[in-house]
C-alpha positions as CSV (number, residue, x, y, z in Angstrom):
1,M,-17.4,32.9,-127.0
2,A,-15.4,33.1,-123.5
3,S,-17.5,30.6,-121.9
4,S,-16.3,28.1,-124.7
5,E,-12.6,29.2,-124.4
6,E,-12.6,28.9,-120.6
7,A,-14.1,25.0,-120.9
8,V,-11.2,24.4,-123.3
9,N,-8.7,25.9,-121.0
10,M,-10.3,24.1,-118.0
11,W,-9.8,21.0,-119.5
12,Q,-6.5,21.4,-120.8
13,V,-5.3,22.4,-117.2
14,Y,-7.1,19.4,-115.9
15,K,-5.3,16.9,-118.3
16,S,-2.3,18.2,-117.9
17,T,-2.1,18.4,-114.0
18,K,-5.0,16.0,-112.9
19,S,-5.7,18.3,-110.1
20,P,-7.9,16.7,-107.3
21,A,-9.2,20.1,-106.6
22,L,-9.8,20.9,-110.4
23,K,-11.8,17.8,-110.6
24,D,-14.0,18.5,-107.8
25,Q,-15.0,21.9,-109.5
26,I,-15.7,20.1,-112.5
27,I,-18.0,17.5,-110.9
28,L,-19.7,20.2,-109.1
29,K,-20.3,22.3,-112.3
30,Y,-22.0,19.1,-114.0
31,L,-23.9,17.9,-111.1
32,P,-27.2,19.0,-112.4
33,L,-26.6,16.8,-115.6
34,V,-26.5,13.8,-113.2
35,K,-29.8,15.1,-111.5
36,Y,-31.4,15.5,-115.0
37,V,-30.3,11.7,-116.3
38,A,-31.6,10.3,-112.8
39,G,-34.9,12.2,-113.5
40,R,-35.1,10.9,-117.0
41,V,-34.2,6.9,-115.8
42,A,-36.9,7.4,-113.3
43,I,-39.8,7.0,-115.7
44,S,-39.2,3.3,-116.1
45,L,-38.8,2.7,-112.3
46,P,-41.7,1.8,-109.6
47,P,-42.2,4.5,-106.8
48,H,-40.4,2.9,-104.3
49,V,-36.7,3.4,-105.9
50,E,-35.3,6.4,-104.5
51,L,-34.1,9.3,-107.1
52,D,-31.3,10.1,-104.5
53,D,-30.0,6.4,-105.2
54,L,-30.2,7.1,-108.9
55,I,-28.2,10.3,-108.4
56,S,-25.5,8.4,-106.0
57,Y,-25.0,5.7,-108.9
58,G,-24.9,8.8,-111.6
59,V,-22.2,10.6,-109.8
60,F,-19.9,7.7,-110.1
61,G,-20.7,7.5,-113.8
62,L,-19.5,11.3,-114.0
63,M,-16.5,11.0,-112.1
64,E,-15.5,8.3,-114.7
65,A,-16.5,10.4,-117.5
66,V,-14.3,13.3,-116.2
67,D,-11.5,11.1,-115.8
68,R,-11.7,9.2,-119.5
69,F,-12.9,12.2,-121.5
70,L,-10.6,13.2,-124.5
71,P,-11.5,16.9,-125.5
72,E,-9.1,16.7,-128.6
73,R,-11.7,14.2,-130.2
74,G,-14.1,17.0,-130.5
75,V,-17.0,15.8,-128.7
76,K,-18.9,17.8,-126.2
77,F,-18.6,16.6,-122.8
78,E,-22.3,16.7,-122.0
79,T,-22.9,14.2,-124.9
80,Y,-20.2,11.9,-123.5
81,A,-21.1,12.2,-120.2
82,V,-24.9,11.5,-120.4
83,A,-23.9,8.1,-121.6
84,R,-21.8,7.3,-118.8
85,I,-23.8,8.3,-116.3
86,R,-27.0,6.6,-117.6
87,G,-24.7,3.4,-117.7
88,A,-23.5,4.1,-114.2
89,I,-27.1,4.2,-112.8
90,L,-28.4,1.2,-114.9
91,D,-25.4,-0.7,-113.6
92,G,-26.2,0.1,-109.8
93,L,-29.8,-0.7,-110.7
94,R,-28.6,-4.3,-111.8
95,A,-26.2,-4.7,-109.0
96,F,-29.3,-3.9,-106.7
97,D,-31.2,-6.6,-108.3
98,W,-34.5,-4.7,-107.5
99,V,-36.7,-6.7,-109.9
100,P,-37.6,-10.1,-109.0
101,V,-37.0,-12.9,-111.4
102,S,-40.8,-13.9,-111.5
103,V,-41.4,-10.1,-112.4
104,R,-38.9,-10.3,-115.3
105,Q,-40.4,-13.8,-116.5
106,R,-44.0,-12.3,-116.6
107,T,-42.8,-9.4,-118.6
108,R,-40.7,-11.6,-120.9
109,E,-44.3,-13.6,-121.6
110,V,-46.3,-10.0,-122.4
111,E,-43.2,-9.1,-124.7
112,R,-43.5,-12.1,-126.8
113,A,-47.3,-12.1,-126.7
114,F,-47.2,-8.4,-128.3
115,A,-44.7,-9.6,-130.9
116,A,-46.7,-12.7,-131.8
117,V,-49.9,-10.8,-132.1
118,E,-48.3,-8.3,-134.2
119,R,-46.8,-10.8,-136.5
120,R,-50.2,-12.6,-136.9
121,E,-52.1,-9.2,-137.6
122,G,-49.4,-7.2,-139.2
123,R,-50.3,-4.3,-137.1
124,A,-49.8,-3.0,-133.9
125,A,-51.6,-5.6,-131.1
126,T,-54.4,-3.9,-129.0
127,D,-54.5,-4.7,-125.2
128,E,-57.7,-6.8,-125.6
129,E,-55.8,-9.1,-128.4
130,V,-52.9,-9.5,-126.2
131,R,-54.8,-10.3,-122.7
132,E,-56.6,-12.8,-125.0
133,Y,-53.6,-14.3,-126.3
134,L,-52.1,-14.7,-122.8
135,G,-55.4,-16.0,-121.5
136,L,-55.6,-13.5,-118.7
137,S,-58.3,-11.4,-117.1
138,E,-58.5,-7.6,-117.4
139,E,-57.3,-7.1,-113.8
140,E,-54.5,-10.0,-114.0
141,Y,-53.4,-8.1,-117.3
142,N,-53.4,-4.7,-115.9
143,Q,-51.3,-6.1,-113.1
144,R,-48.7,-7.4,-115.6
145,L,-48.9,-4.2,-117.2
146,R,-48.0,-2.5,-113.7
147,E,-45.3,-4.8,-113.1
148,T,-43.5,-4.1,-116.4
149,I,-43.0,-0.5,-115.1
150,A,-40.0,-1.8,-113.0
151,T,-38.4,-3.8,-115.9
152,S,-38.7,-1.3,-118.8
153,L,-35.4,0.5,-118.7
154,F,-34.8,0.4,-122.2
155,S,-31.0,-0.3,-123.1
156,L,-30.0,-0.7,-126.6
157,D,-26.9,-2.4,-125.3
158,E,-29.2,-5.6,-124.8
159,L,-29.8,-5.8,-128.3
160,W,-26.3,-4.5,-129.2
161,G,-24.7,-7.3,-127.4
162,K,-21.9,-5.5,-125.3
163,T,-19.0,-7.5,-124.3
164,D,-15.6,-6.7,-122.2
165,E,-14.0,-6.5,-126.0
166,K,-17.0,-4.6,-127.7
167,P,-18.2,-1.2,-126.7
168,S,-21.8,-0.5,-125.6
169,L,-23.7,1.3,-128.2
170,G,-23.8,4.7,-126.1
171,E,-20.1,4.6,-125.6
172,A,-19.5,3.9,-129.5
173,L,-21.9,6.9,-130.2
174,A,-20.0,9.1,-127.6
175,D,-16.4,8.2,-128.6
176,E,-16.6,8.0,-132.7
177,A,-13.0,7.4,-132.7
178,A,-13.8,3.9,-131.2
179,V,-16.4,2.7,-133.9
180,S,-15.1,0.3,-136.2
181,P,-16.5,0.3,-140.0
182,E,-18.0,-3.1,-139.1
183,E,-19.6,-1.6,-135.9
184,Y,-20.8,1.4,-137.5
185,A,-22.7,-0.6,-140.1
186,E,-24.4,-2.5,-137.3
187,M,-25.2,0.6,-135.4
188,E,-26.9,2.1,-138.3
189,D,-29.0,-0.9,-138.9
190,V,-30.2,-1.0,-135.4
191,K,-31.2,2.9,-135.8
192,R,-33.2,2.0,-139.0
193,Q,-34.9,-0.8,-137.6
194,L,-35.4,1.1,-134.1
195,A,-37.2,4.0,-136.3
196,K,-39.4,1.8,-138.4
197,A,-40.3,-0.1,-135.0
198,I,-41.3,3.5,-133.6
199,D,-43.2,4.7,-136.5
200,E,-45.6,1.5,-136.3
201,L,-46.2,2.1,-132.6
202,P,-49.8,3.1,-131.7
203,E,-50.2,7.0,-131.6
204,K,-50.0,7.8,-128.1
205,E,-47.0,5.3,-127.3
206,R,-45.4,6.9,-130.1
207,L,-45.9,10.4,-128.8
208,V,-44.4,9.4,-125.2
209,I,-41.4,7.8,-127.1
210,A,-41.0,11.0,-128.9
211,L,-41.5,13.4,-126.2
212,Y,-39.1,11.2,-123.8
213,Y,-36.2,10.4,-126.2
214,Y,-36.2,13.0,-128.6
215,E,-37.8,15.8,-127.1
216,G,-35.8,15.1,-123.7
217,L,-39.1,16.1,-121.4
218,T,-39.3,14.1,-117.9
219,A,-42.4,12.0,-117.2
220,K,-44.2,15.0,-115.2
221,E,-43.7,17.1,-118.4
222,I,-45.1,14.4,-120.8
223,A,-48.1,14.1,-118.3
224,L,-48.8,17.8,-118.7
225,T,-48.6,18.0,-122.3
226,L,-50.8,15.2,-123.1
227,R,-52.9,15.9,-120.2
228,L,-52.7,12.5,-118.9
229,S,-51.4,11.2,-115.3
230,Q,-47.8,10.4,-114.6
231,S,-48.6,6.9,-114.0
232,R,-50.6,6.3,-117.3
233,I,-47.4,7.8,-119.1
234,S,-45.2,5.4,-117.2
235,Q,-47.6,2.6,-118.6
236,L,-47.6,4.0,-122.3
237,H,-43.8,4.2,-122.0
238,S,-43.8,0.4,-120.8
239,K,-45.9,-1.1,-123.3
240,A,-44.1,0.9,-126.1
241,V,-40.8,-0.7,-124.7
242,M,-42.1,-4.1,-124.6
243,R,-43.3,-3.7,-128.3
244,L,-39.8,-2.4,-129.3
245,R,-38.2,-5.1,-127.6
246,G,-40.1,-7.5,-129.0
247,K,-39.6,-6.5,-132.8
248,L,-35.8,-5.5,-132.2
249,S,-34.8,-8.8,-130.6
250,R,-35.3,-10.2,-134.2
251,V,-32.8,-7.6,-135.3
252,K,-30.3,-8.6,-132.7
253,A,-30.7,-12.1,-133.9
254,S,-30.0,-11.6,-137.5
255,I,-27.2,-9.1,-137.2
256,L,-24.9,-10.9,-134.3
């Protein structure tokens, strides 16, 4: 296809010349990808976080992706860039430190409660069981859930144990040449455990996870599909993330 040939030629020219003008053209060409990734990250953020801020962080990730992309490795640029863009957005949010420590602590308490109840019952915990385990009133519990929306950015890097010497899971998946046999085996184990944990989620939470992570829908599109409000979708997403974190934290402890 001509478009494919044009893309190959574009990268060949840029890698050989490092032309600033061509780099600007490439960045403009892929700016919609930044907006798409920022829109998907927004499902896990409170309303006061501006989408424009996420896009600004993501542009830095796109610029880095353009500089570091190696077309000869056979990976599509879009696949490689998404991991870099998302990583830059998350790094920007962490640097801003937009979630108070007290909220993070309360969220971890809820995560541990979900994990404890599910170990005890051998199935997905209900809201009522978790609320009783924590000794919270219905209103206090609902407030905790509203708070978790601000902390439910789900990154497998936290479970994968990224260090300066070890790439993030997203980087390793995007750049197959960087994966050692040991890292590949660990990633495969994480993926198997993640798939199992998703299968055990309550139906609505499992649907939200599938539509968001596998089908690539935004919160608005998921809300229309399931005929629920966007705030309800965000809450279901947050609860699913807490369940998954609780289960996968044990996987991290066993493989690291």
